[in-house]
C-alpha positions, 0 to 999 in steps of 0.5 A, a space after each residue: 112459841 114453843 110453849 104455844 105449840 107444845 100445849 096442844 101436843 099434850 092435850 091431844 092424847 088425853 082428848 083422844 083417849 077419853 071417848 065420850 059415851 056418844 062416841 062409844 055408842 056410835 062405835 059399837 052401832 057401827 060394829 054391830 052393823 058390820 057384823 050384820 053385813 058380814 053374816 053371808 061370810 059365814 057360808 063363804 068361809 065354809 066354801 073358802 076352807 073347801 077350796 083351800 083343802 089339799 087337792 089329790 095332787 098336793 096329797 100325792 106330793 106330801 106323800 112322796 116327801 114323806 117316802 123320801 124322808 123314810 117316814 113310811 107310816 105317815 107316807 102310807 097313811 096319806 097315799 092311803 087317803 088318796 086311794 080310798 078318797 080319790 079313786 077317779 083322778 089321775 093321781 090314783 095310780 101314782 099313789 098306788 105304785 107309791 104306796 106299794 114302794 112305801 111297803 117294800 121300803 118298810 119291808 111290808 112285802 105282802 101289802 106291797 105286792 097287793 098294790 103291785 098286782 092290782 096295778 098289773 091287773 089294771 095295766 090295760 087301762 090308759 092310766 095304769 099302763 105306765 106303771 105296768 112294767 114297773 109293778 112286774 119288776 117289783 113283783 119279781 123283787 118281792 118274790 125273791 124277798 118272800 122265797 115265793 120262787 113258784 110265782 116267778 113263772 107267772 110273773 115272767 110270763 107277764 113280763 113278756 107282755 110289756 109293750 116294746 116302748 115300755 122295756 128299758 134297762 129295769 125290765 130286762 133286769 127283772 127279767 134276767 133275775 126272775 130267770 135266774 131264780 127260776 134256774 134258767 141261767 142261759 136266758 138270765 145270761 142273755 137278759 143281763 147282757 142286754 142291760 146297757 152301761 150307764 143305767 141305775 141296774 148296770 152294776 146289779 146286772 154285771 154282777 148277776 152276770 158273774 153269778 151266772 158264770 159260776 153257775 155254769 162253771 159248776 153245776 151244783 156250786 156253793 153260794 159265793 156269799 158262804 163264808 170260808 172254812 173255820 174248822 180243822 188244823 190251820 193251813 192243812 186241810 185237804 184241798 179239792 181240785 180247783 175249778 176254772 172260774 176265770 170267766 166268772 172273775 172276768 164277769 165280776 171284773 166288769 163290775 169293779 170298773 164301773 163308777 161308784 156313784 151311789 152307796 148301793 152301787 158301791 156296795 155291789 162293787 164290794 160284793 164283786 171284789 169279795 167274789 173275785 177274792 173267794 173264787 181266787 181262793 177256790 183256785 189256790 191263787 192266794 196272792 191274787 185273792 188277797 189283792 182282791 180282798 184288799 180293795 174293800 173299803 172299811 166303810 163297806 158293810 163287808 168289811 168284817 167278812 172281808 177281814 176274816 176271809 182275808 185272814 184265812 187267805 194269809 193262813 194259806 200263804 203262810 203269812 202268820 203275821 199278816 193274818 194275825 193283823 187282819 184278825 186284830 183290825 176285825 176285833 177292833 173295828 166291828 167287835 159285834 161281827 158274827 165272825 168275831 168269836 171265830 176270828 178271835 179264836 183263829 188269832 189265838 191259834 196263830 199266836 199260840 203257834 208263833 209262841 205268844 203264849 200269854 197273848 194267846 191265853 188272854 184271847 182264849 179267856 176273853 172269848 170264854 168270858 164272853 161267850 159262856 154266859 151266853 151259852 148259859 142264858 141260851 140253854 136256860 131259855 131252851 130248858 125252861 119249856 119244851 112247849 112250842 106254844 110257850 116257846 113261841 110266846 116267850 120268843 115274841 118281841 112283846 115278851 122279850 121286852 117284858 123280861 128282865 133285862 139280865 134275863 133276856 137272850 143275848 142279842 147276838 144269839 137272837 141274830 144268829 138264830 135269825 140267820 140260821 136254817 129257815 130263820 129268816 122265814 120263821 122270825 119274819 112270821 114272828 115280826 109280822 104277827 107282832 106287827 099286825 097286833 101292833 097295827 091292830 091296837 094302833 087302829 082300836 086307839 085311833 077308833 077310841 079317839 075318833 069315837 071320843 071326837 065325835 061325841 065331844 063338844 068339839 066334834 066340829 074339829 073333824 071337819 075343817 070347812 065346817 069348823 071355819 064356818 062355826 069360827 066365822 060365826 062365833 066371831 061375829 056373835 062375840 063381836 056383837 057381844 063386845 059391842 055390848 061391852 062398849 055400850 055398857 061402858 058408855 052407860 057407866 060414864 052417865 050413871 052415878 056411882 050411888 045407885 040403889 035398888 034393882 038397877 044396882 044389883 043388875 049392874 054389879 052383876 053386868 060388871 062382873 061379866 065384862 072382862 069375861 066378855 071382853 076376852 072372847 075370841 073374834 078374829 082367826 088369831 084369837 081362836 089360834 091363840 086360844 087353841 095354843 093355850 089349851 094345847 100348852 096346858 095339856 103338854 105341860 101335863 105330859 111333860 110332868 108325866 114324862 119326867 115321872 116316868 123317867 123316874 119310874 124307869 130309873 127306879 126299875 134300872 136300880 132294881 135290875 141292877 141290885 138284882 144283877 149284883 145279888 146274882 154276880 156275887 153269888 157267882 163270884 162266891 161272896 157269902 151272904 146271909 140267906 135270910 138277908 138275901 130272902 129279904 132283899 129279894 122280897 123287897 125288890 119283888 114289892 118295889 118291882 110290882 109297885 113300879 109295874 102298877 105305876 107304869 100301867 098308871 102312867 100308860 092310862 094317864 098318857 091316854 087320858 092326855 091324848 084324849 083331852 088334847 084332842 078335845 082342845 078347841 071350838 065347843 070345849 068348856 071355855 067356849 061353853 063358859 063364854 056362851 053362858 057369860 055372853 048370854 047373861 051379859 046381854 040379858 043384864 045389859 038390856 034389863 040395865 038399859 030398861 031400868 035406866 030408861 025408866 029414870 032410875 039412874 038419873 036423866 043423863 043415863 036415862 037419855 042415853 038408855 034411850 038412845 041405845 035401846 034401839 042399838 040393842 035391839 039390832 044387836 039382838 037381831 044381828 045375833 039371832 041371824 048369826 046364830 041361825 047360821 051357826 045352828 045351820 052349820 051344826 045340823 050339818 055337823 050332826 049329819 056328818 058325825 052320824 056319817 062318821 060313826 057309820 064309818 067307824 062302825 064298819 071299820 071297827 067291825 073289820 078290826 074285829 075280823 081281822 083280830 079273829 083271823 090273826 088269833 087264828 094264824 097266830 095259833 097256827 104259827 105257834 107250833 110251826 114257828 115255835 119248832 123252827 125257832 127251837 131247832 134254831 136256837 138249839 143250833 146256836 147253842 151247839 155254836 156257842 158251845 163249840 166256841 166255848 169248847 174251842 177256847 177251853 181247848 185253846 187254854 188247854 193247849 196254851 198250858 200244854 205248850 207252856 208245859 212243853 216249853 218249861 220241860 224243854 228248857 229244863 231238859 236243855 238245862 240239864 244237857 248243858 250242865 251235864 256238858 259243863 260237868 264233862 268238860 270239868 272232868 276232862 280239865 281236871 284230868 288234864 290237871 291231874 295228869 300234868 301233876 302226876 296225880 291219879 284220880 280217885 276213881 275210875 274215869 268210866 265210873 260215874 260219881 254217886 248220885 247225890 
């Protein structure tokens, strides 16, 4: 029983797999008929793809997500597409404001001001009204950031025009801040007082109220953010008559009791404690000042400033040990702080006065070793040229990147130069110009890629909806081609193996193409897989290039290390043969030039890889090869069928060929219909490409105009910014010189103190010896008196010197 059942189970699979030639013909005919019925689906795919394009609302959501992720470059691009492509949609003002926020967060304040001003100018329109007050508030921030306080008068007047229904804590805070920087302190105080508790602007408003109280207590006060004095004798500086800052301290205390619900608010609270400590310091209430400073946490950005100023408070209190401890924590917690040098010197001074000479000397030597090389580099940089234009070029970020790592300016010196007088404004010009150059270079590369795509065989990729239609059409064409493959396999089943003449040659050529035609993509998954394989090939090339670039960077680092070794050996007095040094320097120069050539080649290869990766897809060389193979296979199958119908392959093949001849005719007709639909899409692609090229040409002309304007602005900035930057670096040089000089003075003082201590110890020993000798003399006289002997010499006569 089980054997009888098992026999059919074994035979069924082989029967199912062994399709007859008739089954293949029927299956192929069904696929061709299905393809013929699916011809209208080509245009339907285009329409469906258009509906699947992102709506303005979806694009806005994507832009906001990118903004929240702090991917500001991509966010500005996505939001810009909405602004340029959908100006009449409700999403337009949302995108305009969000792009302004993106520019503001990325510190592109001029671009942000442009978007905010457009919102304000169109504030009378209904869809722009919700952003009228918000944009004005942001314009206050932009003006403060740019130092353009002159524009605050107009902005403040517009703020007064905000409808009462839109006046909230943010508007009141903006009004107060505008009044504060316009130096209308009484009005500013009124606006800040109107900000209620529990709003996002409460902390900032209360802090500004404290600043207003300081301004009102002293007509021309120093800003609260100024550091405490660092020069002079420790603890002996004359103090001016303290003013009454109690109202300001009370205002700042109102900030400290607010909840630290966000990191920004916690920072404001820390600033308030810092302000309280400074005001108590100004009022000579040092115990209260130390308590206020101690409330600033270790995670605060103000922690290094707090430690340095707290050390001075302890100095005023005479608590040298706690002052030294605070400075030690500063050196460990933030060794790169701008107060590190002054703090280390102050700590060394305190140790010196406490008698810890060895520790003080170590600190003095450490400061000298750290800052003296900086001084040399800054002085060499200043002495390298007196031309502001050349100086400006050297100062630009591109030039600094190109310099040898051992010849770059110290980062600390650059930071100090940025923070010096007019430094933020001058360096902002340099940064902005460099950023504009980068943006223009990126735009030019993008234009090159767009031109390459528009001229390539896969240009349809630039238009997703047309790409969907062409993929559908090509899938149907390939489906018909695969149906021909099944017909051809059926013909193989009926033909004998030993054919002769033309039909044998045709069959051999047809069989050689069958595997190629069978691999052509039909479904969307097939097209995606082919795109993935094509991209993967370029990715492998890109990864190999990255490995080569890494090797070049490693060799470049080796060259820099060898140069540094030669330079430091010379500074340490290591003697080397001049001829050997010259030979090594020459070899390093040759290797460096070769490495630079490799870097240039890698850059060009990277560009070509990007172009190649962009050309992967429908229409590339693989699809062109498929089209050629498909056409040749069609002609060969039809010719073989024609010859077999004439009896050249036997009676069975003749009967089968006669049967499939109508199917092949139907396949050709279906293929022609689909090809016609494909060609119609190609006509649309050509038209769209022409429109795209027109836009590209317009944008390319704009880029050229921007380059001309940037060149003019860059030329104007060379002289002005060059002089400002040179002056700032001169100040930095003087500051570093002062630190090094104070370290040298400290070393000298340490040596003097050690000398004085040794001399004092010698004098004490001499006095002790003299006292002991006198005691011995007195004891000797007593012994001699008791013995009745007179001393050999008069007791008042000193013994001769030995």
